C-alpha positions in Angstrom: 0.0 0.0 0.0 2.9 2.4 0.8 4.1 2.1 -2.8 0.7 2.4 -4.3 -0.6 5.7 -2.9 0.7 9.2 -2.8 -0.4 11.8 -0.2 -0.8 15.4 -1.5 -1.4 18.0 1.1 -2.9 21.4 0.3 -5.7 20.2 -1.9 -9.4 19.3 -1.2 -10.3 15.7 -0.7 -12.4 15.9 -3.8 -9.2 16.2 -5.9 -8.3 12.6 -4.9 -8.2 10.2 -7.8 -7.0 6.8 -9.0 -4.4 6.6 -11.8 -3.3 3.4 -13.7 0.2 2.3 -13.2 2.6 3.3 -10.4 4.0 6.7 -9.3 7.6 7.1 -8.2 8.0 10.1 -5.9 11.2 11.4 -7.5 12.1 13.3 -10.7 13.8 12.0 -13.8 17.6 12.2 -13.7 17.2 12.2 -17.5 13.9 12.5 -19.5 13.6 11.6 -23.1 10.0 11.5 -24.3 9.1 8.4 -26.2 5.8 7.4 -27.9 4.3 3.9 -28.0 5.3 0.8 -26.2 8.8 0.8 -24.9 11.1 -1.3 -22.8 12.5 -0.7 -19.3 15.6 -2.1 -17.6 16.1 -2.5 -13.9 19.6 -2.2 -12.5 21.0 -2.3 -9.0 24.6 -1.2 -9.6 26.4 1.7 -11.4 26.5 1.4 -15.2 29.9 3.1 -15.4 32.3 0.2 -15.0 34.9 0.4 -12.3 38.6 0.3 -13.1 39.1 -2.6 -10.8 37.2 -5.2 -8.9 36.7 -4.9 -5.1 39.8 -6.0 -3.2 42.0 -5.7 -6.3 44.7 -3.1 -6.4 44.8 -1.0 -9.6 48.3 0.4 -10.5 49.2 2.8 -13.2 52.7 4.0 -14.1 51.8 7.3 -15.6 49.2 10.0 -16.1 48.8 8.8 -19.7 47.9 5.3 -18.5 45.3 6.7 -16.1 43.7 8.9 -18.8 43.7 5.9 -21.2 41.8 3.9 -18.5 39.2 6.7 -18.1 38.7 6.8 -21.9 38.2 3.0 -21.9 35.5 3.4 -19.2 33.8 6.1 -21.2 33.8 4.1 -24.4 32.4 1.1 -22.6 29.7 3.1 -21.0 28.7 4.6 -24.3 28.7 1.1 -25.9 26.3 -0.1 -23.2 23.9 2.8 -23.8 24.0 2.1 -27.6 23.1 -1.5 -26.8 20.1 -0.3 -24.7 19.0 1.9 -27.6 19.3 -1.0 -30.1 17.2 -3.2 -27.8 14.4 -0.5 -27.6 15.2 0.1 -24.0 14.0 3.7 -23.4 13.7 3.6 -19.6 16.4 2.8 -17.0 15.2 2.2 -13.4 18.1 2.2 -11.0 18.3 1.6 -7.2 21.6 3.5 -7.1 22.7 6.9 -8.2 24.3 6.8 -11.6 27.3 8.9 -12.5 27.2 11.9 -14.8 28.8 10.1 -17.8 25.9 7.6 -17.7 23.3 10.4 -17.6 25.1 12.1 -20.5 25.0 9.1 -22.7 21.5 8.2 -21.7 20.3 11.6 -22.9 22.4 11.2 -26.1 20.8 7.9 -26.9 17.2 8.7 -25.8 17.1 6.7 -22.6 15.2 8.2 -19.6 16.7 7.5 -16.2 15.1 7.3 -12.7 17.6 6.8 -9.9 17.6 5.9 -6.2 14.5 3.6 -6.2 13.9 1.9 -2.8 14.2 -1.8 -2.4 10.4 -1.9 -1.9 9.8 -0.1 -5.2 12.2 -2.4 -7.1 10.5 -5.5 -5.6 7.1 -4.2 -6.6 8.2 -3.5 -10.2 9.8 -7.0 -10.4 6.6 -8.6 -9.1 4.5 -6.7 -11.6 6.7 -7.3 -14.6 8.4 -10.6 -13.7 11.8 -9.0 -14.6 14.9 -9.3 -12.4 17.6 -6.6 -12.3 20.2 -6.7 -15.1 23.9 -7.2 -14.4 25.6 -5.0 -17.1 29.3 -6.0 -16.7 29.6 -9.8 -16.4 32.0 -12.1 -18.3 30.1 -11.5 -21.5 29.1 -7.9 -22.1 27.8 -8.6 -25.6 25.1 -11.1 -24.5 21.6 -10.2 -25.5 19.6 -8.0 -23.2 16.5 -10.0 -22.4 15.6 -8.8 -18.8 13.4 -6.0 -20.0 9.9 -5.0 -18.9 7.1 -3.7 -21.2 6.1 -0.1 -20.5 2.9 1.3 -21.9 3.7 4.9 -20.9 6.3 6.8 -19.0 5.8 10.5 -18.2 6.4 13.3 -15.7 3.6 14.0 -13.2 3.4 17.1 -11.1 1.7 16.7 -7.7 1.3 20.3 -6.5 5.1 21.3 -6.4 6.5 17.7 -6.3 7.8 16.3 -9.5 7.1 12.6 -9.9 7.4 9.8 -12.5 4.2 8.1 -13.7 4.8 4.6 -15.3 2.4 2.1 -16.7 3.8 -1.4 -16.8 2.6 -4.5 -18.8 1.7 -6.9 -16.0 2.6 -10.6 -16.3 0.0 -11.6 -13.6 -3.6 -10.8 -12.8 -2.5 -7.8 -10.6 -3.0 -4.6 -12.6 -1.4 -1.8 -10.4 -3.2 1.5 -9.9 -2.0 4.3 -7.6 -4.2 6.3 -5.3 -3.6 10.1 -5.3 -4.9 11.0 -1.8 -5.5 14.7 -1.3 -6.3 16.6 1.9 -5.7 20.0 3.5 -2.8 18.9 5.7 -0.5 15.9 6.1 -2.2 14.8 9.3 -5.6 14.4 7.6 -4.0 12.5 4.7 -2.3 10.2 7.1 -5.6 9.4 8.8 -7.3 8.8 5.5 -4.5 6.6 4.3 -4.5 4.5 7.4 -8.3 4.1 7.2 -8.0 3.0 3.5 -5.2 0.6 4.3 -7.4 -1.0 7.0 -10.3 -1.3 4.6 -8.2 -3.0 2.0 -6.8 -5.4 4.6 -10.4 -6.2 5.7 -11.4 -6.8 2.1 -8.5 -9.1 1.6 -9.6 -11.2 4.6 -13.2 -11.2 3.4 -12.3 -12.5 -0.1 -9.5 -14.7 1.0 -9.9 -18.3 -0.3 -10.5 -20.7 2.5 -8.6 -23.9 2.2 -11.1 -26.7 2.7 
């Protein structure tokens, strides 16, 4: 319930509404409008490759070697974003903050980016779509990208002064997510209404729960 409702203070209760899809309460790190069905990729690690693995010492003998290493990282980051573009991936959903070079190439190749998703949000998206996070830098970087989710729409949403991301996913199960926009004059009233609604939903779940005979 926490991930499927958004409380908006300062508006009358009559402004409350239900929207299809889910709402992420953060702004795009990069936004590239795209029409029609597109693909989304979930990641839980930085897309800019590290110079070395954890616990491994990286030694360079000169400034030239260091700059060459940085250029290699940049080229590999760009190559990954090109692969996303060629796979029709237009949305990147990341549980970590991505570096500026990733955002730069995302904008260049038309990929929207949303960062710093919570573990609960990532779990909800995985449950809806049946897709697990993608590991970009394994032993075979050129393997086909198959861990993508179908997205019907992806657009900015302004809730009073708060910029949010509104996404409609193609669900692989009977669960079709909708998000409740709960409006009220102040936060305290919204919290009371949200608690009452959550209790009502819990009660309905118990009423309609299948009884094992």
